[in-house]
C-alpha positions in Angstrom: 150.3 112.8 98.7 151.8 115.7 100.7 152.2 119.1 99.1 154.9 121.7 99.6 154.8 123.4 103.0 156.5 126.3 104.7 160.0 125.4 106.2 160.4 126.2 109.8 164.1 126.7 110.2 164.2 128.2 113.7 161.8 129.6 116.2 160.4 132.7 114.5 162.1 132.0 111.1 159.8 130.4 108.5 160.6 130.2 104.8 157.3 130.2 102.7 156.6 127.3 100.4 156.5 129.8 97.4 160.3 129.8 97.5 160.4 126.1 96.9 160.2 124.2 93.6 160.0 120.5 93.1 160.8 118.1 90.2 160.1 114.4 90.0 162.1 111.7 88.2 162.2 108.0 87.9 164.0 106.5 90.8 166.5 103.7 90.8 166.5 100.8 93.2 163.8 98.5 94.4 160.3 98.6 92.9 160.3 96.0 90.1 158.4 97.0 87.0 157.0 100.0 88.9 160.4 101.7 89.0 160.6 102.1 85.3 157.3 103.9 84.9 156.5 105.9 88.0 158.3 109.1 88.9 158.9 108.8 92.7 162.2 110.5 93.1 161.9 114.1 94.4 164.3 117.0 93.8 163.5 119.9 96.0 165.0 123.3 95.3 165.0 126.5 97.4 165.6 129.9 95.7 168.4 131.4 97.9 168.2 134.8 96.2 164.5 135.1 97.2 165.2 133.7 100.7 168.0 136.1 101.4 165.8 139.0 102.7 164.1 136.6 105.1 167.3 135.0 106.3 169.3 138.2 106.5 172.9 138.8 105.3 174.8 136.9 108.0 172.6 133.8 107.9 172.5 133.9 104.1 176.3 134.0 104.0 176.6 131.1 106.4 174.1 129.0 104.4 176.1 129.7 101.2 179.4 128.8 102.8 178.3 125.7 104.6 176.1 124.3 101.9 178.1 125.4 98.9 178.2 121.8 97.5 174.4 121.7 97.2 174.0 125.1 95.5 173.8 125.1 91.7 174.6 127.8 89.2 171.1 129.2 89.4 171.6 129.9 93.1 169.2 127.2 94.2 169.8 124.9 97.2 169.1 121.4 96.1 168.0 118.3 98.1 167.0 115.0 96.4 165.2 112.0 98.0 164.5 108.6 96.5 164.5 106.5 99.6 160.8 105.5 99.5 158.7 104.0 96.8 156.0 106.7 97.2 156.3 110.2 95.9 154.5 111.8 98.9 156.9 110.1 101.4 159.9 111.2 99.4 158.6 114.7 99.2 158.0 114.9 103.0 161.5 113.4 103.6 163.1 115.9 101.3 161.3 118.8 103.1 162.4 117.6 106.4 166.0 117.2 105.2 165.9 120.7 103.8 164.7 122.1 107.1 167.5 120.2 109.0 170.2 121.3 106.6 169.2 125.0 106.8 168.7 124.8 110.6 172.3 123.4 111.1 173.7 125.9 108.6 172.4 129.1 110.2 173.7 128.2 113.7 176.5 130.4 114.9 179.6 128.3 115.9 180.7 128.8 119.5 183.6 131.1 119.8 186.8 129.4 121.0 188.0 130.8 124.4 191.7 131.2 124.4 193.4 129.2 127.2 197.0 129.0 128.3 199.0 125.7 128.3 199.4 124.1 131.7 202.8 123.8 133.3 202.7 120.0 132.8 202.0 120.3 129.1 204.9 122.8 128.7 207.2 120.4 130.5 206.1 117.5 128.4 206.7 119.5 125.2 210.2 120.5 126.4 211.1 117.0 127.4 210.0 115.7 124.0 212.2 118.4 122.4 215.1 117.3 124.5 214.6 113.6 123.6 214.3 114.5 119.9 217.4 116.7 120.0 219.3 113.8 121.8 218.3 111.4 119.0 219.6 113.8 116.3 222.8 114.5 118.3 223.5 110.7 118.3 223.2 110.6 114.5 225.9 113.1 113.9 229.5 111.9 113.3 232.5 113.3 114.9 235.2 113.7 112.2 237.8 115.5 114.2 
């Protein structure tokens, strides 16, 4: 069975395993009689308050914003896995998922570069406005 390990989020950024906690529960799905007696589902939790000094304020804010749906009231980032029938495989899958989620969350989005509309797009827009205005003009009645 695999144990908790450090999470390598980005080159030079590693969150130690001591910030993680794990819980096991009985898993649904395939497994026959085994499913009712063996706790193979893994719930992995990362203490964001303790990870904040390692992440820094900007990364920490991005993680909280992007992964808000996975953060509970105790400020813990939660990932669950019950895909496999074995606890060790579920734990390693949950650790990998946690790393991927955090790695995607801390990436800065590329800044949009402002561009100007082309002449053709301006002309298309104005032509569409003229067409629309013509349609509306045809709907009016002349009651003179």
